C-alpha positions as CSV (number, residue, x, y, z in Angstrom):
1,M,116.0,93.5,147.9
2,P,117.6,94.8,144.7
3,Q,119.2,91.5,143.7
4,L,115.7,90.2,142.9
5,N,115.1,92.9,140.3
6,P,116.2,91.2,136.9
7,A,116.1,94.4,134.8
8,P,119.7,95.7,135.3
9,W,121.2,92.2,135.3
10,F,119.4,91.1,132.2
11,A,120.6,94.2,130.3
12,I,124.2,93.5,131.5
13,L,123.9,89.9,130.3
14,V,122.6,90.9,126.9
15,F,125.2,93.6,126.4
16,S,128.0,91.4,127.4
17,W,126.9,88.6,125.0
18,L,126.6,91.2,122.2
19,V,130.1,92.4,122.9
20,F,131.3,88.8,122.9
21,L,129.6,87.9,119.7
22,F,130.4,91.0,117.6
23,L,133.8,92.0,118.9
24,V,135.6,89.0,120.5
25,M,134.5,86.1,118.3
26,P,135.5,87.6,114.9
27,K,139.0,88.4,116.3
28,T,139.3,84.9,117.7
29,L,138.1,83.2,114.5
30,D,140.5,85.3,112.3
31,H,143.5,84.0,114.2
32,T,145.7,81.8,112.1
33,F,148.7,79.7,113.2
34,P,152.0,80.3,111.5
35,N,152.6,76.6,111.0
36,E,149.7,74.4,110.1
37,P,149.9,70.9,111.6
38,A,150.6,68.2,109.0
39,A,148.7,64.9,109.0
40,Q,150.6,61.8,109.9
41,T,150.2,58.5,108.2
42,M,150.0,55.2,110.0
43,K,153.2,54.0,108.1
44,D,155.3,56.6,110.0
45,L,154.1,55.4,113.4
46,V,156.2,52.7,115.2
47,L,153.9,50.4,117.1
48,D,156.4,48.1,118.7
49,P,155.6,46.6,122.2
50,W,157.5,47.8,125.2
51,P,160.5,45.5,126.0
52,W,160.0,46.0,129.8
53,Q,160.0,42.9,132.0
54,W,157.3,43.1,134.6
């Protein structure tokens, strides 16, 4: 049964991880957003209770 031979599958696994680590990850980590999110302060938040009558 060829599926029990780990040699080709292990090589495919190692090669795919190397491609992921050296080609995909640097491109992903270099991505920057055009608008960086700004931190909000607690003073800006309105914490009023809901006026709904249950």
